[in-house]
N, C-alpha and C positions, 0 to 999 in steps of 0.2 A: 483087276479086282477092285482097285481104288474107285474106278468109275461107277461100279455097281454099288459100292458102299455109299457114295455121295447121293446117288439116285434113291437108295433106300432111306437115307436120312431125310431127304426132301419129301419123300412120300410119307414118312412117319410124322414129320412136322405138319404136313397138310391134313393127315388123319387126326392129329391132336387138335388142330384148329377147327375141323368140321364136326367131329363127334359131339363136342359140347353144344354146338348149335342145335343138334337134333335131340339132345337129352334134356337140356335146361328149358323148362317151360315158363311162360309168363314173365319174361324179362321186359322191362319197360324202358324205352328211350325215345324221346321226341326228336325226330330229325327233320330234314328238309322236305322229305316226302310227305310227312304228316302235316307240316305247315302248308305245303302246296295244296294238299287235299282240302284243308279247312278253307283256304282262300278261294278255291274253285267253288266250294259249296256256298260261300257267301255271295259270290258273283253270279253263279248259275246253279241254283239249287236243283234244277231238273236234269243236270248233266249226267249222262250214263257212260261209264268207262267202255272203251272199245273191246277190251279183253280182260280176262282174269289170269293171275299168275299160275303157272303149272305146279309150282311147289311153294306152299305158303310157309315161311319161316316160323318157328315156334314162338319167337319173341321179337320185340322191337329192336333190341341191341344186336340182333343177328345181322341186320343190314350194315351197321357200323363195323362189325367185325369182318364181314365179307369185303367191305370197301378197304379196310386196313390190310387185309390179306392180299387183295389185288394190288394195292400200292406197294407192299413189301415184295411181292413176286416181280413186279415190274422193275423195282429198284434193283433187285437181285440180278435180273437178266441184263439190265444196262450195266451194272457193275461188273458182271462176268464178261460181257463183250468188251468193255474198256480194258479190263485186265488181260484178256486174251490178245487183243491187238497190241497192247503195250508190250507184252511178253514176246510176241512175234517180232516186233520192231527191235527189241533189245537183242534177240537171238540173231537177227540179220546183221546188226551192227557189230556183233562179236565175230 
């Protein structure tokens, strides 16, 4: 039961992070992608992108939030793995 509770909490946290991305419109944030696009347009104004995104985020801060969510999930997985192996080692030593 505890395992399902943890997964439900993780799912709820992910939903709480994603739903505002889809609801809040016109958020503004100038990131590295915007600066790179400006630099490309200065150097090669006739440049055409190879593809378009499948899902266009509602605002500029969305990229920042998704990057932070990805970093947090990665840190969580690494922390879980370290704790798991440390707990196994401790149980073997006992």
